[in-house]
N, C-alpha and C positions, 0 to 999 in steps of 0.2 A: 470469421469462423468457420471450420471446416468440420465435415464430419469423417471419423477414424474408427477403426475397430478396437472396442474398449479389450483390456486383456481377457476380461470374462466373456468375452466372444461379443459381446451387446455393442450396439452403435453407439456412439459418443461425440460428442461436439468439442473439437479442439480451437482454443482462442490465446490468440496472443493480443493483448490489449496494449494500446498507446495513447486510447485517450482524446484523440486530436482530432475527432469527429464531433467531441462535445464543447459547448459554449464557455471560453474562458473570459475572465476580465481582460480588458483592454491592455496593452503593456504599458508597465511601469505602474500597475495599481496592484493594490494586493489579493490574494486569492477569495479573502472575502466577500468582493464586490463582485465574483462571478455568479454563472445562473445557477439554479437550484439542481443537484446530480438527479439525472432522470432514476429512476426505479420501478422496475429492475434494469439493470441495464448488462445485456448479453448473459444471459439465464442467472446472473445474481444481483441480490440486492446490496447497496452502498448505504453506511449510516455513518457520518460524522465524517466524509469525507468531501472535498471541495475540489473543483476545476480549477487548476493553475497553469496561465501560459508562462513559457519561459521569461526568466527574467534578463530584462534589457543589456542588463550589467554583464550577463554570462558569467554569473561566480559560482552555481550550479548549473552543471552542462546535462540535461535531461538527456535522456538515453535515445531518445525519440522525438525530438521537438515537433511543433511547438509547446505539445500541452503535456501535463503528468498530474496525478491526483495528490493532494497534500493534505497533513490532519495536525496540526498545533495550537498555541494558544488563541490564534484568530479563529477558529470554531469553537473550540472550546469553552472558554470565555463567553462568547458571543450565545451559545446555545445554553448556556447554564449549566453544563456537565463538563468540566475539564477535567475529571475523576475517568470517565468510562473509555475506554479504548476504542477506537474506531475497526468497523468489521465489516466482513465479506459473507453473505448468507444464502441459501437457498430458501426458508422460511418468508415467503410472502404470499400474500393471496394470488390464489389461482396457480402456484407455481408447480413445470410440470418435470421438476428436477429431483432426480433423488438423490444425489450427493456429486460432490466433486472433489478432481484430485488436480494438488496444486503442484507446480514443476519448478518455477522460477520465477525471479522478477528483479528489478533493478531499482535499488534505492538510495536516499541520500538524505541526510540531518543537516538541518540551518538553524542559525538563532535570527529573533526579530522577525518572525513570521508578520507580523502585523503591519511590517512597513513594506516599502516598494523593493528594498535591497535586502537579500536574505544572505546571509553571511554564512557558508558552510561550516561546520562544527562537528568534532568526533561524537560517537555516540552508541549505543547499543540498544538493541532491540528485541523483545521478545516474541515470540510468536506462538500462538495457543489454534489449534486446529479440535475442533470438536467432531465427534462420529458417533453413530448409534452402535452401544455394545453389544457384538456379535452372539455375546452369551446371554444377553437380555434386551431381547428389543424396544422396552420400555426406559432403557436407563441410556448413560452416553457414558463415554469414556472423552479423554482429552490426551492430545501431542503435543510436547513443547520442544521447541528448537530456538536457539537464538544466534543473530548476527551482530558483526561489529562496522561500523563504517568508520575510517579514517581518512581526511581528506589530505589531498596532496599538499605535502610542504614547500616552500618556497624555498627553503634553505638547503632541504634535503636531508636534514641532520634528526628529523622528529623533536623538534624542540617546540614548536609553532603549535599550537591546539587548533586554534581558529585561522584560518586561509583566505586568501583573496581569490580562489578559485578550486573549483573540484569536480570532478567526472563521477557520479553514479557509480556506484559497484554493484555487480550482479553476483546474486546468489542462489545458489540449487536447494531445493528441500528436499528432506529424508524421504524413503519412501513410505515412513508413517504416514505421512501428510495426505493419504490417500482416501476415498469416501468419506469426505467430510461435510458436514452439513451447515458449518460456520468457522470462521476464521477469524482473530481479532491481531491487531500488531499494537504493541504497547513499546513505548520507550522507557527504558528502566534506569538506563546514565547516559550523561551528555556531559560535554565541555562545560558548558553553564549549569544550567537547572531543566530538567524534562519541563516543567510547567511552560518556559519560553524557548522549547524546542518544537521545532515543525521537523514532520519526515516527509519526503515525497517519493513516490511509487510511479514507476514507468516499466512498461513493456511487460505486464503480469500474465503470465504463462499456466493455462488451466486446460482441465477436460471436465465437460460436464456429463454426467449419464442420466438420460430421463426417466422419468416413471415407467 
């Protein structure tokens, strides 16, 4: 984390999270066996995320091994809440963060997040950012964007949906994803079913502004 000059002249902290300092499950074991996610972590509180180590089979190549964060059936079913999307937020006890700007991230989707081999699959995700309504400080407004992930194809003709290897894709967020108080990521479509699809995130880049 480094301090920068925010666009409004205030000082902000810039972070590029690779999650490699967090405890991940031993290689070959599912992310569900990982340690608890520390909250808050680098100024944000995480809900329904787990820390994952790189797949020993190398099927989904993390942007910056050895770790990434993951959400999917492994977390949703065991928490008893498979319908609510995972989130990052500044709303936690004793938070000194006023808002955060999301810049970019890398992500990829897989099927079989309960197993120790996660096969990459195509997916579309919806990202919703929540911020205070500038016209009414007691209200909030939402910003929406969507991204897609298409695994590399073995044959190069785009006819195979489930692949044996894939790289995460990098996505950049629109300028509307500034001054957020909360952000959720939801899988809205996948090659199999969203319920049995996991999403991995790495190299999450953002800036936080203190109160």
